C-alpha positions in Angstrom: 83.9 83.5 81.4 87.4 84.9 80.9 89.0 88.2 81.7 88.1 90.9 79.2 90.8 92.7 77.3 91.2 95.2 74.5 94.3 95.7 72.4 95.2 99.2 71.1 98.1 101.4 70.1 99.1 105.1 69.9 101.5 105.6 67.0 102.3 101.9 67.3 103.2 102.1 71.0 100.9 99.2 71.9 99.0 98.3 75.1 96.7 95.6 76.6 93.8 97.4 78.2 92.2 95.5 81.1 88.8 96.8 82.3 88.6 96.4 86.1 85.5 98.3 87.3 85.5 96.5 90.7 89.2 96.8 91.3 89.6 93.1 91.8 92.2 92.1 89.2 95.5 91.0 90.7 97.9 92.5 88.3 101.1 90.9 89.4 104.5 91.4 87.7 104.5 87.9 86.3 101.1 88.4 84.7 102.1 91.7 83.2 105.3 90.2 81.8 103.3 87.3 80.3 100.7 89.5 78.8 103.3 91.7 77.2 105.4 88.8 75.9 105.0 88.6 72.1 105.5 84.8 72.1 103.6 83.6 75.2 101.1 86.3 75.6 99.2 89.0 73.7 102.3 91.1 73.1 102.5 94.8 74.2 104.7 97.6 75.4 102.6 97.9 78.6 99.3 97.2 80.3 96.6 99.7 81.1 94.3 98.7 83.9 91.0 100.7 83.8 89.9 101.2 87.4 87.4 103.8 88.9 89.1 106.6 90.8 86.8 105.9 93.8 88.2 102.4 93.9 91.8 103.1 93.3 92.2 106.3 95.3 89.1 106.0 97.6 87.4 109.1 96.2 86.7 111.0 93.0 84.7 110.5 89.9 86.1 109.2 86.6 88.7 106.6 85.8 92.3 105.9 86.8 95.0 104.6 84.4 97.0 102.0 86.3 99.9 101.7 84.0 102.6 99.0 84.0 105.6 98.7 81.8 106.2 95.4 80.0 108.6 94.2 82.7 105.8 94.6 85.3 107.2 97.8 86.8 104.9 100.7 87.6 105.3 103.9 85.6 104.0 107.4 86.6 102.7 108.4 83.2 102.4 107.3 79.5 101.3 109.8 76.9 100.5 107.3 74.2 98.8 105.1 76.9 96.5 107.9 78.0 95.4 108.4 74.4 94.5 104.7 74.1 92.9 104.7 77.5 90.7 107.7 76.6 89.7 106.1 73.3 88.8 102.9 75.2 86.6 104.9 77.7 84.7 106.5 74.8 84.3 103.2 72.9 83.1 101.4 76.0 80.5 104.1 76.8 82.3 105.0 80.0 83.0 108.6 78.8 81.5 110.8 76.2 83.5 112.2 73.2 85.0 115.5 73.9 86.8 116.6 77.0 87.2 114.7 80.3 89.9 113.8 82.8 92.0 110.7 83.2 93.7 110.0 86.6 97.3 108.9 86.5 100.1 108.6 89.1 101.5 111.8 87.7 98.2 113.6 88.4 95.0 114.2 86.5 95.3 114.5 82.8 92.6 116.4 80.9 92.0 114.8 77.4 89.9 115.7 74.4 88.8 112.8 72.1 88.2 114.4 68.7 85.8 113.3 66.0 88.6 112.0 63.7 89.8 109.6 66.4 92.8 111.6 67.5 93.3 112.5 71.1 94.8 115.6 72.7 96.3 115.1 76.2 97.1 117.9 78.6 100.5 116.5 79.7 101.3 119.0 82.5 104.6 120.8 82.8 107.7 119.5 81.1 110.6 120.6 83.4 114.2 120.7 82.4 116.1 119.4 85.4 119.7 119.5 84.3 122.3 118.0 81.9 123.7 114.5 81.6 124.9 112.1 78.9 124.0 108.7 77.6 126.5 106.2 76.3 125.7 103.9 73.3 128.2 101.7 71.5 131.1 103.3 73.4 130.0 106.9 72.3 128.8 109.5 74.7 125.8 111.6 73.7 125.3 114.8 75.7 121.7 115.2 76.8 119.1 117.4 78.5 117.2 115.9 81.5 113.5 116.6 81.4 110.7 115.5 83.8 107.3 115.0 82.3 105.9 113.2 85.3 108.5 110.5 84.5 112.3 111.0 83.8 113.8 111.5 80.3 117.2 112.2 78.9 117.0 113.9 75.5 120.1 113.6 73.3 119.9 115.9 70.2 122.5 114.6 67.8 123.8 115.0 64.2 124.4 111.3 64.1 121.5 109.8 62.0 119.2 108.2 64.5 118.4 105.4 62.0 122.0 104.2 62.4 121.8 103.7 66.1 121.5 100.3 67.8 119.0 100.5 70.6 118.8 96.8 71.3 120.8 97.4 74.5 119.8 100.0 77.1 122.0 103.1 76.8 124.3 103.8 79.7 123.3 106.5 82.1 124.4 108.4 85.2 123.1 106.1 88.0 123.3 108.9 90.6 121.1 111.2 88.5 118.7 108.5 87.4 118.6 105.9 90.2 115.3 104.5 89.0 116.1 104.4 85.3 115.3 106.8 82.6 113.8 107.0 79.1 116.5 108.0 76.6 115.6 109.8 73.4 117.9 110.3 70.5 116.8 113.2 68.3 117.6 114.6 64.9 116.4 118.1 63.9 114.8 117.7 60.4 113.5 121.2 59.9 111.9 124.2 61.5 109.4 122.9 64.0 110.1 119.3 63.0 112.0 116.7 65.0 112.6 112.9 64.5 113.1 110.6 67.5 113.9 107.1 68.6 113.6 106.0 72.2 114.7 103.4 74.6 112.1 103.2 77.4 113.1 102.0 80.9 111.5 98.7 81.7 110.5 98.1 78.0 113.4 98.6 75.5 113.1 100.4 72.2 109.4 101.2 71.4 107.8 102.6 68.2 106.8 105.7 70.1 106.8 107.3 73.6 104.2 110.0 74.3 106.0 111.6 77.2 109.2 111.3 75.3 107.9 113.4 72.4 106.9 116.1 74.9 110.4 115.9 76.5 112.2 116.2 73.2 110.3 119.4 72.2 110.9 120.9 75.6 114.6 120.0 75.4 115.0 121.4 72.0 113.3 124.7 72.9 115.6 124.9 76.0 118.6 124.4 73.8 117.5 127.3 71.5 116.7 129.6 74.4 113.0 129.4 74.0 110.4 128.6 76.7 107.3 128.0 74.6 106.7 126.7 71.1 105.5 123.7 69.1 106.8 121.0 66.9 105.9 117.8 65.1 107.8 114.8 66.2 108.3 111.8 63.8 108.7 108.5 65.5 108.9 105.0 64.0 105.2 104.6 64.6 104.0 107.8 63.0 103.8 111.5 63.8 102.4 113.5 66.8 102.1 117.3 67.5 103.5 118.8 70.7 102.9 122.3 72.1 104.9 123.6 75.1 103.4 126.5 77.0 104.1 128.2 80.3 104.0 125.4 82.8 102.0 123.2 80.5 102.2 121.0 77.4 99.9 119.2 75.1 100.3 116.1 72.9 98.0 115.3 70.0 98.1 112.0 68.1 96.1 109.0 67.0 94.7 106.2 69.2 93.6 103.0 67.6 91.7 100.1 69.2 92.7 96.9 67.3 91.0 93.9 68.9 89.0 92.7 71.9 88.5 89.3 73.5 88.9 87.3 76.7 91.9 85.9 78.5 91.7 82.3 79.6 91.0 82.0 83.3 93.2 78.9 83.4 96.1 80.8 81.7 95.7 83.8 84.1 95.5 81.5 87.2 98.6 79.5 86.1 100.8 82.6 86.3 100.1 82.9 90.0 101.9 85.6 91.9 
């Protein structure tokens, strides 16, 4: 019998979900890279290992989202991933529809799985940490640094984001972001309405980034002198709604489970360490 997997996406930010109730899967960098490779694996922006909190952390009820970027690196948090993770838990009978908590490296994240299939995630605080700039195609884009459990640089620009080439990672201030950064390029399209493209560290350009959508709303509010507010954010993969409150934020958007199956034991073993 092979290794169970489920494939899903949140606004077309896609993931391979690996149930691991006993905490025995050896999720090496090479295996993650192969799984996420769209030619030699299943193809995805990241991997979500489903492991009990009591196994991962040694205590606690519920489930922990062990998230890996497509290059195998560990990430603290993924807003779209949490939605897909929560949808999987309900679909698999591991959680009931409604409100429950998902463990992440950025802390516990309360979620609500709605009847229409959308998921609301309590994303924690979105903290503006300074100013910096990204370079792309020889052009410098001023940005606002935001921490949403992982680092972001939000560049609000009048340059149409559809015209940007994000095939190559934007340049960044290495001293400010020594471990990399997710870079968002944002157009204001109307009151309470933003459009975004993102280059994610360890992945490349993705169709969506959940923490990134929270970061861009927080950054835009900061630029306008506001502390709280809400906005829709259009990304290539669809639309989400973000609310920024005092020391907290929420993200609401769809979560879709696409397929399920088994990975070949021989293929898995051949990847070794």
